[in-house]
C-alpha positions in Angstrom: 26.4 -48.3 -198.5 24.4 -50.4 -196.3 25.5 -53.7 -197.9 29.1 -52.4 -197.7 28.7 -51.6 -193.8 26.9 -55.0 -193.1 29.9 -56.6 -194.8 32.4 -55.0 -192.5 30.6 -55.7 -189.4 30.3 -59.4 -190.5 33.8 -59.4 -190.7 34.6 -57.4 -187.5 37.6 -58.7 -185.4 36.9 -58.9 -181.8 38.9 -57.1 -179.2 38.7 -57.4 -175.5 40.8 -54.6 -173.8 41.5 -54.2 -170.2 42.5 -50.8 -168.4 40.4 -49.0 -171.1 39.7 -45.9 -169.2 43.1 -44.3 -169.4 46.6 -44.2 -170.7 47.6 -47.1 -173.2 44.4 -49.0 -172.9 42.4 -46.1 -173.6 44.3 -44.9 -176.7 44.3 -48.6 -177.9 40.7 -48.9 -177.4 39.9 -45.6 -179.2 42.4 -46.3 -181.9 41.0 -49.8 -183.0 37.4 -48.7 -182.6 38.1 -45.7 -185.0 39.5 -48.5 -187.4 36.2 -50.7 -187.2 37.4 -53.5 -184.9 34.7 -54.5 -182.5 35.9 -53.1 -178.9 34.7 -54.9 -175.7 36.3 -52.1 -173.2 36.8 -52.8 -169.2 38.0 -50.6 -166.5 37.0 -49.3 -163.2 35.6 -46.1 -164.2 32.3 -46.3 -166.3 32.3 -42.5 -167.1 36.0 -42.6 -168.7 35.0 -46.0 -170.7 32.0 -43.8 -171.9 34.1 -41.7 -173.7 35.0 -44.3 -175.8 31.7 -44.0 -178.0 31.1 -47.9 -178.1 27.7 -49.5 -177.6 26.9 -49.7 -174.0 26.6 -53.5 -174.0 30.5 -53.5 -174.8 31.4 -51.6 -171.6 32.2 -53.5 -168.7 32.9 -51.2 -165.4 34.3 -53.0 -162.6 37.0 -54.8 -160.3 39.0 -57.2 -162.5 40.5 -58.5 -159.2 36.8 -60.2 -158.8 36.5 -63.6 -160.7 33.0 -63.3 -161.3 33.4 -59.9 -162.9 35.9 -61.7 -165.0 33.3 -64.5 -166.0 30.8 -62.2 -166.7 33.0 -60.4 -169.2 33.8 -63.9 -170.7 30.6 -65.3 -170.8 29.0 -62.0 -172.6 31.6 -61.6 -175.0 31.2 -65.3 -176.3 27.4 -65.6 -175.8 26.9 -62.4 -178.1 29.8 -62.7 -180.6 30.9 -66.6 -180.5 34.6 -65.4 -180.6 37.4 -63.3 -179.4 40.2 -62.3 -181.9 42.3 -60.2 -179.7 43.0 -59.9 -175.9 45.0 -56.7 -174.8 46.0 -57.0 -171.2 46.6 -53.3 -170.4 45.3 -53.1 -166.7 47.8 -52.2 -164.5 48.9 -50.0 -161.5 52.5 -49.0 -160.1 53.5 -48.8 -156.5 57.2 -48.0 -155.5 59.0 -46.7 -152.6 61.6 -47.8 -150.0 61.1 -50.4 -147.3 60.0 -47.6 -144.8 57.8 -45.6 -147.4 56.2 -48.0 -149.5 52.2 -48.7 -148.9 52.3 -52.4 -148.4 48.6 -52.8 -149.0 48.6 -50.9 -152.4 51.8 -53.0 -153.3 49.7 -56.1 -152.5 46.7 -54.8 -154.6 49.2 -54.0 -157.5 50.3 -57.6 -157.5 47.0 -59.1 -157.4 45.8 -56.7 -160.4 49.1 -56.7 -162.5 49.8 -60.7 -162.1 46.8 -62.6 -160.5 44.1 -61.0 -162.3 46.0 -60.8 -165.6 47.0 -64.4 -165.4 43.5 -65.8 -164.6 41.7 -63.9 -167.7 44.3 -64.7 -170.0 44.2 -68.5 -169.2 40.4 -68.6 -169.4 40.5 -66.6 -172.7 43.0 -68.9 -174.0 41.0 -71.7 -173.2 38.2 -70.1 -175.8 40.9 -69.5 -178.3 42.0 -73.1 -178.5 38.7 -74.3 -179.1 38.2 -71.6 -181.9 41.6 -72.2 -183.3 42.9 -68.7 -183.3 43.5 -65.5 -181.5 46.1 -63.3 -180.2 47.3 -62.1 -176.8 48.9 -58.6 -176.8 50.5 -58.1 -173.3 51.5 -54.5 -172.0 54.7 -55.1 -170.1 57.6 -52.6 -169.3 61.2 -52.0 -169.9 61.1 -52.9 -166.2 60.3 -56.3 -167.1 63.6 -56.8 -168.4 65.6 -55.0 -165.5 65.1 -53.7 -162.0 65.6 -50.3 -160.1 66.1 -49.6 -156.7 62.4 -49.0 -155.0 60.8 -50.5 -157.9 61.6 -54.2 -157.1 57.6 -55.1 -156.5 56.6 -53.6 -159.7 59.4 -54.9 -161.8 58.4 -58.3 -160.4 54.9 -58.1 -161.8 56.4 -57.3 -165.2 58.9 -60.2 -165.0 56.0 -62.4 -164.5 54.0 -61.1 -167.6 57.2 -61.8 -169.4 57.7 -65.2 -167.9 53.7 -65.7 -168.6 54.5 -64.6 -172.5 57.4 -66.7 -173.0 55.8 -69.7 -171.7 52.8 -69.3 -173.5 54.4 -68.6 -176.7 56.5 -72.1 -176.1 53.4 -73.9 -175.6 51.4 -72.7 -178.4 54.2 -73.0 -180.8 52.8 -74.2 -184.3 49.1 -73.0 -183.3 47.2 -70.0 -184.9 47.5 -68.4 -181.5 49.9 -65.6 -181.1 51.5 -64.3 -178.1 53.0 -60.7 -178.0 54.6 -58.7 -175.2 55.4 -55.0 -175.5 58.1 -53.5 -173.1 57.6 -49.7 -173.4 59.9 -47.3 -171.6 58.4 -44.2 -170.0 55.1 -43.3 -171.5 53.0 -40.0 -170.8 50.0 -41.5 -169.0 48.3 -41.2 -165.7 50.4 -43.6 -164.1 52.9 -41.3 -162.5 50.6 -38.3 -161.8 50.6 -38.6 -158.1 54.4 -38.5 -158.1 56.2 -35.8 -156.3 58.6 -35.9 -158.9 57.7 -37.2 -162.5 60.1 -39.9 -164.1 60.8 -37.7 -166.8 62.4 -35.3 -164.4 64.1 -37.8 -162.5 65.4 -40.0 -165.6 66.0 -36.9 -167.7 63.8 -37.7 -170.3 63.0 -34.7 -172.4 60.5 -36.3 -174.8 58.8 -39.4 -173.4 57.0 -41.9 -175.4 53.2 -40.8 -175.9 50.3 -43.1 -176.0 50.3 -42.7 -179.9 53.5 -44.3 -180.1 52.2 -47.3 -178.4 49.1 -47.7 -180.7 51.4 -47.5 -183.6 53.3 -50.3 -182.2 50.2 -52.2 -181.6 49.0 -51.7 -185.3 52.6 -52.9 -186.3 52.1 -56.3 -184.4 48.4 -56.7 -185.6 49.4 -56.4 -189.4 51.7 -59.3 -189.6 51.1 -62.1 -191.7 49.6 -65.0 -190.2 52.8 -67.0 -190.1 54.9 -64.3 -188.2 55.3 -64.0 -184.7 56.7 -60.9 -182.7 57.1 -62.6 -179.0 58.5 -59.1 -177.8 59.0 -55.4 -178.6 60.8 -52.8 -176.6 60.1 -49.5 -177.4 61.7 -46.4 -175.8 62.3 -42.8 -176.1 65.3 -41.4 -177.3 66.7 -40.2 -173.9 66.2 -43.5 -172.3 69.6 -44.9 -171.1 68.8 -46.3 -167.4 
């Protein structure tokens, strides 16, 4: 058993997961840790990251909007493990509202996290992946990365940006061993809408929204594809989603 564990540890693939303290990020981190991947998790809430059961050196609690924090994570991973096989860009927030009602400061903070911070981390990690000759970036977008809705223009814009980044990088990296995938979920039951007066499942009449487990299975499907197979985009919707 000791020898087998040693082999498994040696062959572990390294996964950096942002937004890992809740929702899809937490579920993906938990599932991959259970499947014996080496998970490095980052989010703001340290106490939630502890619930993943990871080694303390693989937990980074902080603000991704701070470049020095991102640099610390990147340096720690490559100094300790010498590589990174997967980057899951799950960190994100949502701010919607009418012209009169939207909190502009929160909207701008959302844009910075969803776009600026994600782009910065992605490009810096990709430089490393190109040097090592392999890797996979999996971006959590949204169905709103393909359409817009009233009062949700800023949020949709951040997801359109992720879609554009993903496609541009796919084109740039064609023919290499680096994969780019973009998952476009419909409504998923997470903490994202917990403060809304009317939950989207009510306003959109979706009786059975997606679960984080549905997203985990989608992620695993993408990850298990042969080396020569690319899945640039994968949209996953609940049965009642028609908007």
